[in-house]
C-alpha positions as a Python dict, from the first residue, in 0.01 Angstrom:
ca = {
    (1, 'X'): (0, 0, 0),
    (2, 'X'): (-276, 87, -259),
    (3, 'X'): (-609, 125, -152),
    (4, 'X'): (-880, -117, -242),
    (5, 'X'): (-1073, 118, -442),
    (6, 'X'): (-761, 180, -651),
    (7, 'X'): (-717, -185, -710),
    (8, 'X'): (-1087, -253, -804),
    (9, 'X'): (-1115, 12, -1082),
    (10, 'X'): (-851, -178, -1315),
    (11, 'X'): (-996, -508, -1229),
    (12, 'X'): (-1343, -400, -1317),
    (13, 'X'): (-1229, -243, -1643),
    (14, 'X'): (-1049, -566, -1734),
    (15, 'X'): (-1373, -769, -1651),
    (16, 'X'): (-1578, -551, -1853),
    (17, 'X'): (-1367, -615, -2171),
    (18, 'X'): (-1374, -977, -2108),
    (19, 'X'): (-1748, -1000, -2056),
    (20, 'X'): (-1851, -759, -2339),
    (21, 'X'): (-1834, -1022, -2629),
    (22, 'X'): (-2054, -1263, -2437),
    (23, 'X'): (-2314, -1001, -2369),
    (24, 'X'): (-2316, -904, -2737),
    (25, 'X'): (-2357, -1294, -2843),
    (26, 'X'): (-2648, -1305, -2587),
    (27, 'X'): (-2834, -1016, -2755),
    (28, 'X'): (-2780, -1163, -3089),
    (29, 'X'): (-2930, -1508, -2995),
    (30, 'X'): (-3228, -1339, -2832),
    (31, 'X'): (-3287, -1127, -3127),
    (32, 'X'): (-3268, -1433, -3357),
    (33, 'X'): (-3520, -1638, -3146),
    (34, 'X'): (-3764, -1344, -3157),
    (35, 'X'): (-3756, -1314, -3523),
    (36, 'X'): (-3782, -1690, -3563),
    (37, 'X'): (-4103, -1680, -3325),
    (38, 'X'): (-4253, -1394, -3531),
    (39, 'X'): (-4194, -1600, -3846),
    (40, 'X'): (-4369, -1893, -3713),
    (41, 'X'): (-4661, -1722, -3598),
    (42, 'X'): (-4693, -1566, -3945),
    (43, 'X'): (-4673, -1875, -4129),
    (44, 'X'): (-4913, -2050, -3899),
    (45, 'X'): (-5182, -1783, -3995),
    (46, 'X'): (-5145, -1833, -4369),
    (47, 'X'): (-5317, -2152, -4390),
    (48, 'X'): (-5609, -2020, -4204),
    (49, 'X'): (-5658, -1728, -4434),
    (50, 'X'): (-5625, -1965, -4732),
    (51, 'X'): (-5899, -2207, -4590),
    (52, 'X'): (-6128, -1909, -4521),
    (53, 'X'): (-6079, -1782, -4891),
    (54, 'X'): (-6133, -2148, -5025),
    (55, 'X'): (-6455, -2180, -4809),
    (56, 'X'): (-6574, -1838, -4931),
    (57, 'X'): (-6532, -1933, -5282),
    (58, 'X'): (-6668, -2286, -5281),
    (59, 'X'): (-7049, -2306, -5387),
    (60, 'X'): (-7298, -2569, -5232),
    (61, 'X'): (-7439, -2843, -5497),
    (62, 'X'): (-7786, -2706, -5619),
    (63, 'X'): (-8093, -2917, -5474),
    (64, 'X'): (-8238, -3099, -5750),
    (65, 'X'): (-8615, -3025, -5806),
    (66, 'X'): (-8865, -3244, -5653),
    (67, 'X'): (-9029, -3504, -5884),
    (68, 'X'): (-9387, -3452, -5991),
    (69, 'X'): (-9647, -3682, -5861),
    (70, 'X'): (-9872, -3839, -6081),
    (71, 'X'): (-10247, -3867, -6003),
    (72, 'X'): (-10417, -4202, -6017),
    (73, 'X'): (-10648, -4270, -6326),
    (74, 'X'): (-11009, -4361, -6285),
    (75, 'X'): (-10917, -4712, -6360),
    (76, 'X'): (-10650, -4719, -6099),
    (77, 'X'): (-10864, -4569, -5836),
    (78, 'X'): (-11134, -4817, -5907),
    (79, 'X'): (-10886, -5100, -5858),
    (80, 'X'): (-10755, -4959, -5524),
    (81, 'X'): (-11088, -4933, -5397),
    (82, 'X'): (-11221, -5283, -5511),
    (83, 'X'): (-10882, -5412, -5362),
    (84, 'X'): (-10953, -5252, -4999),
    (85, 'X'): (-11321, -5369, -5005),
    (86, 'X'): (-11264, -5728, -5092),
    (87, 'X'): (-10963, -5755, -4856),
    (88, 'X'): (-11180, -5617, -4568),
    (89, 'X'): (-11451, -5873, -4660),
    (90, 'X'): (-11211, -6154, -4668),
    (91, 'X'): (-11058, -6090, -4344),
    (92, 'X'): (-11415, -6046, -4169),
    (93, 'X'): (-11509, -6384, -4293),
    (94, 'X'): (-11146, -6541, -4181),
    (95, 'X'): (-11211, -6404, -3820),
    (96, 'X'): (-11574, -6563, -3833),
    (97, 'X'): (-11451, -6899, -3958),
    (98, 'X'): (-11177, -6919, -3684),
    (99, 'X'): (-11447, -6800, -3429),
    (100, 'X'): (-11689, -7084, -3511),
    (101, 'X'): (-11432, -7334, -3559),
    (102, 'X'): (-11246, -7303, -3226),
    (103, 'X'): (-11473, -7450, -2987),
    (104, 'X'): (-11566, -7769, -3144),
    (105, 'X'): (-11192, -7849, -3269),
    (106, 'X'): (-11044, -7731, -2911),
    (107, 'X'): (-11309, -7961, -2740),
    (108, 'X'): (-11140, -8261, -2914),
    (109, 'X'): (-10800, -8127, -2946),
    (110, 'X'): (-10703, -7921, -2654),
    (111, 'X'): (-10334, -7876, -2747),
    (112, 'X'): (-10453, -7683, -3063),
    (113, 'X'): (-10583, -7403, -2858),
    (114, 'X'): (-10273, -7188, -2892),
    (115, 'X'): (-10255, -7230, -3261),
    (116, 'X'): (-10622, -7137, -3338),
    (117, 'X'): (-10601, -6836, -3098),
    (118, 'X'): (-10261, -6728, -3283),
    (119, 'X'): (-10420, -6748, -3628),
    (120, 'X'): (-10755, -6573, -3525),
    (121, 'X'): (-10532, -6296, -3360),
    (122, 'X'): (-10351, -6250, -3676),
    (123, 'X'): (-10678, -6238, -3881),
    (124, 'X'): (-10837, -5985, -3656),
    (125, 'X'): (-10540, -5779, -3692),
    (126, 'X'): (-10547, -5799, -4056),
    (127, 'X'): (-10930, -5703, -4037),
    (128, 'X'): (-10849, -5385, -3816),
    (129, 'X'): (-10581, -5275, -4080),
    (130, 'X'): (-10833, -5275, -4383),
    (131, 'X'): (-11112, -5131, -4143),
    (132, 'X'): (-10886, -4827, -4115),
    (133, 'X'): (-10771, -4808, -4468),
    (134, 'X'): (-11145, -4840, -4584),
    (135, 'X'): (-11225, -4560, -4362),
    (136, 'X'): (-10946, -4328, -4452),
    (137, 'X'): (-10989, -4361, -4821),
    (138, 'X'): (-11378, -4348, -4780),
    (139, 'X'): (-11415, -4660, -4961),
    (140, 'X'): (-11752, -4817, -4967),
    (141, 'X'): (-11767, -5172, -4775),
    (142, 'X'): (-11923, -5454, -4986),
    (143, 'X'): (-12298, -5453, -4967),
    (144, 'X'): (-12302, -5815, -4892),
    (145, 'X'): (-12132, -5799, -4558),
    (146, 'X'): (-12433, -5981, -4384),
    (147, 'X'): (-12430, -6270, -4638),
    (148, 'X'): (-12038, -6319, -4612),
    (149, 'X'): (-12083, -6306, -4224),
    (150, 'X'): (-12357, -6582, -4223),
    (151, 'X'): (-12167, -6812, -4468),
    (152, 'X'): (-11822, -6764, -4293),
    (153, 'X'): (-11979, -6849, -3956),
    (154, 'X'): (-12157, -7171, -4107),
    (155, 'X'): (-11864, -7282, -4300),
    (156, 'X'): (-11634, -7251, -3982),
    (157, 'X'): (-11888, -7444, -3749),
    (158, 'X'): (-11950, -7716, -4006),
    (159, 'X'): (-11573, -7788, -4073),
    (160, 'X'): (-11505, -7758, -3700),
    (161, 'X'): (-11768, -8034, -3613),
    (162, 'X'): (-11639, -8263, -3873),
    (163, 'X'): (-11316, -8266, -3686),
    (164, 'X'): (-10957, -8123, -3707),
    (165, 'X'): (-10868, -8250, -4049),
    (166, 'X'): (-11172, -8084, -4194),
    (167, 'X'): (-11106, -7762, -4019),
    (168, 'X'): (-10741, -7751, -4110),
    (169, 'X'): (-10845, -7843, -4489),
    (170, 'X'): (-11096, -7549, -4481),
    (171, 'X'): (-10797, -7328, -4368),
    (172, 'X'): (-10575, -7466, -4640),
    (173, 'X'): (-10839, -7404, -4924),
    (174, 'X'): (-10918, -7054, -4793),
    (175, 'X'): (-10561, -6947, -4760),
    (176, 'X'): (-10456, -7075, -5082),
    (177, 'X'): (-10728, -6844, -5271),
    (178, 'X'): (-10632, -6532, -5045),
    (179, 'X'): (-10259, -6600, -5093),
    (180, 'X'): (-10310, -6595, -5464),
    (181, 'X'): (-10533, -6302, -5456),
    (182, 'X'): (-10293, -6088, -5249),
    (183, 'X'): (-10018, -6182, -5484),
    (184, 'X'): (-10225, -6059, -5793),
    (185, 'X'): (-10285, -5733, -5596),
    (186, 'X'): (-9919, -5694, -5524),
    (187, 'X'): (-9808, -5749, -5887),
    (188, 'X'): (-10070, -5499, -6019),
    (189, 'X'): (-9951, -5238, -5765),
    (190, 'X'): (-9582, -5315, -5851),
    (191, 'X'): (-9659, -5260, -6223),
    (192, 'X'): (-9822, -4916, -6158),
    (193, 'X'): (-9499, -4811, -5957),
    (194, 'X'): (-9254, -4927, -6230),
    (195, 'X'): (-9453, -4733, -6482),
    (196, 'X'): (-9461, -4416, -6292),
    (197, 'X'): (-9093, -4446, -6213),
    (198, 'X'): (-9007, -4507, -6591),
    (199, 'X'): (-9198, -4183, -6673),
    (200, 'X'): (-9005, -3984, -6422),
    (201, 'X'): (-9290, -3942, -6150),
    (202, 'X'): (-9248, -3978, -5793),
    (203, 'X'): (-9434, -4252, -5611),
    (204, 'X'): (-9580, -4172, -5283),
    (205, 'X'): (-9472, -4315, -4941),
    (206, 'X'): (-9820, -4420, -4884),
    (207, 'X'): (-9859, -4644, -5198),
    (208, 'X'): (-9517, -4811, -5099),
    (209, 'X'): (-9664, -4861, -4752),
    (210, 'X'): (-9956, -5033, -4880),
    (211, 'X'): (-9755, -5276, -5093),
    (212, 'X'): (-9553, -5348, -4781),
    (213, 'X'): (-9865, -5415, -4572),
    (214, 'X'): (-10008, -5640, -4843),
    (215, 'X'): (-9681, -5840, -4857),
    (216, 'X'): (-9686, -5867, -4467),
    (217, 'X'): (-10054, -5993, -4468),
    (218, 'X'): (-9987, -6249, -4745),
    (219, 'X'): (-9694, -6413, -4566),
    (220, 'X'): (-9903, -6443, -4251),
    (221, 'X'): (-10183, -6610, -4454),
    (222, 'X'): (-9951, -6845, -4610),
    (223, 'X'): (-9812, -6917, -4268),
    (224, 'X'): (-10175, -7039, -4180),
    (225, 'X'): (-10188, -7260, -4491),
    (226, 'X'): (-9845, -7417, -4361),
    (227, 'X'): (-9983, -7474, -4020),
    (228, 'X'): (-10302, -7648, -4170),
    (229, 'X'): (-10093, -7880, -4385),
    (230, 'X'): (-9869, -7973, -4102),
    (231, 'X'): (-10202, -8055, -3884),
    (232, 'X'): (-10331, -8310, -4134),
    (233, 'X'): (-10527, -8102, -4363),
    (234, 'X'): (-10473, -8353, -4641),
    (235, 'X'): (-10624, -8644, -4429),
    (236, 'X'): (-10971, -8502, -4436),
    (237, 'X'): (-11234, -8702, -4608),
    (238, 'X'): (-11323, -8640, -4882),
    (239, 'X'): (-11028, -8374, -4921),
    (240, 'X'): (-11067, -8309, -5285),
    (241, 'X'): (-11430, -8242, -5264),
    (242, 'X'): (-11401, -8039, -4944),
    (243, 'X'): (-11124, -7827, -5054),
    (244, 'X'): (-11270, -7784, -5395),
    (245, 'X'): (-11596, -7667, -5302),
    (246, 'X'): (-11443, -7413, -5051),
    (247, 'X'): (-11198, -7273, -5278),
    (248, 'X'): (-11459, -7218, -5552),
    (249, 'X'): (-11684, -7059, -5299),
    (250, 'X'): (-11389, -6816, -5211),
    (251, 'X'): (-11334, -6710, -5585),
    (252, 'X'): (-11704, -6638, -5612),
    (253, 'X'): (-11700, -6438, -5298),
    (254, 'X'): (-11386, -6234, -5414),
    (255, 'X'): (-11549, -6157, -5757),
    (256, 'X'): (-11877, -6052, -5632),
    (257, 'X'): (-11706, -5847, -5329),
    (258, 'X'): (-11480, -5673, -5600),
    (259, 'X'): (-11788, -5541, -5750),
    (260, 'X'): (-12089, -5499, -5506),
}
């Protein structure tokens, strides 16, 4: 009987011959997989290099030069100074009118207290705005400040004593003139802006803010006019005479304050 060792050697040699092709196939598959992996890595790095080259060669758009700013002409400077001066005087007069009107009107019509307070507070805000602009731009206030203060207080007290209708007619007349005055200023400023832009000049943010401020204040003044009409301004007696005299006085005060 042959020994196990002698039997094992022929079997081992036979199995080696059987398994050799399988091992060779495994090595081939492994080699193919490694080559594919390297090719994938190389291809994935190529776009990055392309992007890098593209970004390196691209040039940013040049920033356009800023537009020049046109200085105000003497006439334009005079107009702005007179506008701020008359606006400040007008808002001072409005606050004094409401201050004098409110006690007699509210004594007879207590339900009007919130409305009178609302209109006064808006006028006080307008006055504070123009006080700040006057100081900022070193514009001389009107020399007739004391005169307008006395006349506004007298007008407010007189129309307040005459009753709600007369007080509201006063508000309607004043705000009609003031609203038209602000509209004229806004149109003049918009014409200036359009002319500068047509010539290729830069319009400063400060001037645009002033136009926005004037529009806001004009709208609030016209809101007061609507409140006055809603509360029977047109029932004042004699309506045409009262409003006509007040509107004429406002136009005269505006004309003088623009110049003095």
